[in-house]
GUKOLKOL-124361 format. One line per field, with one value per residue (C-alpha): z, x, y. Coordinates in steps of 0.5 Angstrom, whole numbers, plus 2048, in hexadecimal, padded with zeros to 3 digits. Example, Ala and Ser with C-alpha at 12.3 -4.5 7.8 and 13.67 -1.06 7.14 Angstrom:
<rofis>
up <- [810, 80E] .
east <- [819, 81B] .
north <- [7F7, 7FE] .
</rofis>
This chain:
<rofis>
up <- [877, 87D, 87D, 883, 886, 88A, 887, 88B, 88B, 88A, 891, 897, 895, 89A, 898, 89A, 8A1, 8A2, 89E, 8A0, 8A7, 8A4, 8A0, 8A6, 8A9, 8A3, 8A2, 8AA, 8A9, 8A3, 8A6, 8AC, 8A8, 8A5, 8AC, 8AF, 8A9, 8AA, 8B1, 8B0, 8B2, 8AE, 8AC, 8AB, 8B2, 8B5, 8B2, 8B4, 8BB, 8BB, 8B8, 8B8, 8BE, 8C4, 8C2, 8C1, 8C8, 8CC, 8D1, 8CB, 8C8, 8CF, 8D0, 8C9, 8CC, 8D2, 8CE, 8CA, 8CF, 8D1, 8CA, 8C8, 8CE, 8CD, 8C5, 8C5, 8C9, 8C5, 8BE, 8C0, 8C2, 8BC, 8B8, 8BA, 8B9, 8C1, 8C1, 8C8, 8C8, 8D0, 8D1, 8D4, 8DA, 8DA, 8DB, 8E0, 8E4, 8E3, 8E6, 8EC, 8EE, 8ED, 8F0, 8F6, 8F8, 8F8, 8FD, 901, 902, 903, 907, 907, 900, 8FD, 8F7, 8F6, 8F6, 8EF, 8EC, 8F0, 8ED, 8E6, 8E8, 8EB, 8E5, 8E1, 8E5, 8E6, 8DE, 8DC, 8E1, 8DE, 8D7, 8DA, 8DB, 8D3, 8D2, 8D6, 8D4, 8CC, 8CD, 8D2, 8CF, 8C9, 8CB, 8C6, 8C9, 8C6, 8CA, 8D1, 8D1, 8CF, 8D4, 8D9, 8D8, 8DB, 8E1, 8E2, 8E2, 8E7, 8EB, 8EB, 8ED, 8F3, 8F5, 8F5, 8F8, 8FE, 900, 8FC, 8FD, 900, 908, 907, 901, 902, 8FF, 8F8, 8F5, 8F4, 8F8, 8FC, 8F8, 8F7, 8FB, 8F7, 8F7, 8F3, 8EE, 8E7, 8E7, 8E1, 8DB, 8D8, 8DC, 8DB, 8D9, 8DC, 8D8, 8DD, 8DD, 8DA, 8D3, 8D4, 8D5, 8CF, 8CB, 8CE, 8CC, 8C5, 8C5, 8C8, 8C4, 8BE, 8C0, 8C2, 8BB, 8B7, 8BA, 8BE, 8BD, 8C1, 8BD, 8B7, 8BA, 8BB, 8B4, 8B1, 8B5, 8B3, 8AC, 8AB, 8B1, 8AD, 8AC, 8B3, 8B5, 8B0, 8B3, 8BA, 8BC, 8C3, 8C1, 8C9, 8CB, 8C6, 8C9, 8D0, 8CE, 8CA, 8CE, 8D5, 8D1, 8CF, 8D5, 8D9, 8D5, 8D5, 8DD, 8DD, 8D9, 8DE, 8E4, 8E0, 8E0, 8E7, 8E9, 8E4, 8E1, 8E6, 8ED, 8F0, 8EE, 8EC, 8E9, 8E2, 8E0, 8D9, 8D3, 8CF, 8CE, 8CE, 8C8, 8C4, 8C5, 8C0, 8BB, 8BC, 8BB, 8B4, 8B2, 8B4, 8B0, 8B6, 8B6, 8BC, 8B9, 8B5, 8BB, 8BE, 8B9, 8B9, 8C0, 8BF, 8BA, 8BF, 8C5, 8C1, 8C0, 8C7, 8C9, 8C2, 8C4, 8CB, 8C8, 8C2, 8C8, 8CB, 8C5, 8C1, 8C5, 8C1, 8C5, 8C9, 8C4, 8BF, 8C1, 8C1, 8BA, 8B7, 8BA, 8B7, 8B0, 8B0, 8B2, 8AD, 8A7, 8A9, 8A9, 8A2, 89F, 8A1, 89B, 896, 899, 895, 890, 88B, 889, 881, 87E, 877, 875, 875, 86E, 86C, 86B, 864] .
east <- [8A3, 8A3, 8A4, 8A8, 8AC, 8B2, 8B9, 8BF, 8C5, 8CC, 8CE, 8CB, 8CB, 8CF, 8CC, 8C5, 8C7, 8C7, 8C2, 8BC, 8BC, 8BB, 8B6, 8B2, 8B2, 8AF, 8AA, 8A8, 8A7, 8A3, 89F, 89E, 89B, 896, 894, 893, 88F, 88B, 88A, 887, 88D, 891, 897, 89C, 89B, 89B, 8A2, 8A4, 8A2, 8A5, 8AC, 8AD, 8AA, 8AD, 8B4, 8B3, 8B5, 8BB, 8B7, 8B4, 8BB, 8BD, 8B7, 8B9, 8C0, 8BD, 8B9, 8BE, 8C3, 8C0, 8BF, 8C6, 8C8, 8C4, 8C4, 8CC, 8CC, 8C6, 8CA, 8D0, 8CC, 8C8, 8CF, 8D0, 8C9, 8C8, 8C1, 8C0, 8B9, 8B9, 8BC, 8B6, 8B6, 8BE, 8BD, 8B8, 8BD, 8C2, 8BD, 8BC, 8C3, 8C6, 8C0, 8C0, 8C7, 8C5, 8BF, 8C4, 8C9, 8C4, 8C7, 8CE, 8D0, 8D6, 8D9, 8DA, 8D3, 8D1, 8D7, 8D5, 8CE, 8D0, 8D4, 8CE, 8C9, 8CE, 8CE, 8C7, 8C6, 8CB, 8C9, 8C2, 8C5, 8C9, 8C2, 8C1, 8C8, 8C9, 8C2, 8C4, 8CB, 8C9, 8C2, 8C2, 8BC, 8BB, 8BD, 8B8, 8B2, 8B6, 8B8, 8B2, 8AE, 8B3, 8B1, 8AA, 8AD, 8B2, 8AB, 8A8, 8AE, 8AE, 8A7, 8A8, 8AE, 8AA, 8A4, 8A8, 8B0, 8B1, 8AB, 8AC, 8AA, 8A8, 8A5, 89D, 89D, 89F, 8A3, 8AA, 8B0, 8B2, 8B6, 8BD, 8C2, 8C6, 8CC, 8C8, 8C6, 8C9, 8CC, 8C9, 8CD, 8C9, 8C6, 8BF, 8BE, 8BE, 8C4, 8C8, 8CE, 8CB, 8CB, 8D3, 8D3, 8CE, 8D4, 8D9, 8D5, 8D5, 8DC, 8DE, 8D9, 8DC, 8E3, 8E1, 8DE, 8E3, 8E9, 8EA, 8EB, 8E4, 8E1, 8E3, 8E1, 8DA, 8D9, 8DC, 8D7, 8D1, 8D3, 8D6, 8D5, 8D8, 8DE, 8DF, 8DF, 8E4, 8E8, 8E8, 8E4, 8E0, 8D9, 8D7, 8DB, 8D8, 8D1, 8D3, 8D7, 8D2, 8CC, 8CF, 8D2, 8CB, 8C8, 8CD, 8CC, 8C4, 8C5, 8C9, 8C4, 8BF, 8C3, 8C4, 8BC, 8BB, 8C1, 8C0, 8B9, 8B5, 8B9, 8B6, 8B3, 8AC, 8A7, 8A9, 8B0, 8B0, 8AB, 8AD, 8B5, 8B7, 8B2, 8B3, 8BB, 8BA, 8B7, 8BD, 8C2, 8BF, 8BE, 8C5, 8C7, 8CA, 8D0, 8D1, 8D1, 8CB, 8C8, 8C9, 8C5, 8C0, 8BF, 8BE, 8B8, 8B5, 8B6, 8B2, 8AC, 8AC, 8AC, 8A8, 8A2, 8A2, 8A2, 89D, 898, 898, 898, 893, 890, 893, 892, 898, 898, 89B, 8A2, 8A2, 89E, 8A4, 8A9, 8A6, 8A5, 8AD, 8AF, 8AA, 8AC, 8B4, 8B3, 8AF, 8B4, 8BA, 8B8, 8BB, 8C2, 8C1, 8BC, 8BB, 8B4, 8B3, 8AD, 8AA, 8A8, 8AD, 8B0, 8AE, 8B4, 8B5] .
north <- [844, 849, 850, 851, 84C, 84B, 849, 846, 84A, 846, 848, 84C, 854, 858, 85E, 85C, 859, 861, 863, 85F, 862, 869, 866, 862, 869, 86D, 867, 868, 86F, 86E, 869, 86E, 873, 86F, 86C, 873, 875, 86F, 870, 877, 87B, 880, 87C, 881, 884, 87D, 87B, 882, 881, 87A, 87B, 882, 886, 881, 884, 88B, 88D, 88B, 887, 883, 881, 87F, 87B, 878, 876, 873, 86F, 86D, 86B, 864, 862, 863, 85F, 859, 859, 859, 853, 850, 851, 84E, 848, 848, 848, 842, 83F, 83F, 842, 845, 848, 849, 850, 852, 84D, 84E, 856, 854, 850, 855, 85A, 856, 854, 85B, 85E, 859, 85B, 862, 860, 85C, 862, 867, 86C, 869, 86B, 86E, 86F, 867, 866, 868, 864, 85E, 85F, 85F, 858, 855, 857, 854, 84D, 84D, 84E, 849, 844, 844, 843, 83D, 839, 839, 838, 832, 82F, 82F, 82C, 827, 825, 828, 82C, 832, 839, 83D, 839, 839, 840, 842, 83F, 841, 848, 847, 843, 849, 84E, 849, 84A, 851, 852, 84D, 851, 858, 855, 852, 853, 859, 85D, 863, 863, 86A, 86A, 869, 862, 864, 85F, 862, 863, 869, 86E, 86D, 872, 876, 872, 86C, 871, 872, 879, 87E, 87F, 885, 88A, 88B, 884, 87D, 87B, 877, 873, 86D, 871, 870, 869, 868, 86B, 867, 861, 863, 864, 85E, 85A, 85D, 85B, 854, 852, 856, 856, 84F, 848, 846, 84B, 847, 841, 843, 846, 83F, 83B, 83F, 83F, 838, 833, 82D, 831, 834, 82C, 82B, 830, 82E, 834, 832, 833, 832, 837, 83C, 83B, 83C, 842, 845, 844, 846, 84C, 84E, 84D, 851, 857, 856, 856, 85C, 85F, 85D, 860, 866, 867, 866, 86A, 870, 872, 86E, 86F, 868, 861, 861, 85C, 85F, 860, 860, 861, 85C, 85E, 857, 855, 85B, 85A, 854, 859, 85E, 858, 856, 85E, 85F, 859, 856, 85B, 860, 866, 865, 862, 869, 86D, 868, 868, 870, 86E, 869, 86E, 873, 86E, 86E, 875, 877, 872, 876, 87D, 87B, 878, 87F, 883, 880, 87A, 875, 86E, 86B, 865, 869, 869, 861, 862, 866, 861, 85B, 85E, 860, 859, 856, 85B, 859, 852, 853, 857, 852, 84E, 853, 851, 84B, 84C, 852, 854, 853, 856, 853, 84C, 847, 845, 83E, 839, 838] .
</rofis>
């Protein structure tokens, strides 16, 4: 007898797959309006400061690209794994390990670098992230341990390792005991692509990751196996697809991309190894992957939106004195509304009382 009810669809709506992210964004903006009003701020001014003002200048657009770069790299790798039901939640730790291994090469060859140093740092960052992702892969396949828990716990281990290194072996001997390495030399920093901004070569690597991710999923047999294993594991087993191989592939690939993102941070906007490398890119990339519908092009657009939440939060703090936590609140609301809206893919909303059976 309810007046609002959910009615199962005959099959999942392809239209709603793409409409629900837009609905989630709209509901997030509406909730933000109400939140700012309740906090005593002018909601229109606050939303303008958060979502529009940061990209009204060349420098602001450049910062948007800089923030989106690690999100794209991490999210593309995560999305490939999610398609195969491999739930890597450890991109934050893998990013940190990539920063450590890539940055270690910059420090090891300090004063001796050449054109070869940056490519070696990219490879080193990828290896560091992949090795960190190999741990949950091994534990899942050998002991049936949940990769969700093991990859998540390794994030904290990675941060503790980073903290030890910047207070010990990596600490700048001339840095007055601050927990940071020496500044990287020019041969170990990513070149700037857009004059007047901080947009660096990592942005190009992110675009290559988008193109490579699309080719892998849409145009290769391995991509077909990933999709089949994710949708119907039983059918994949009957077809003879090696699920263990896919677990290794997706976790190592996502770890490598996250590691490259970490290397890009220390060799790009930061320019050294510090105790704080990421404001949570690895966690935010999970939201980006789902908001982008696990599609590389959708991820690119979603990463730009989430990057705007980072720089918008900083701008709103300065312009209006909004609390720092507002960025996390918006990201959390977006994820909540996305998950809630996804019910519309398999159900439709009906209004009016249900008719009683004759």
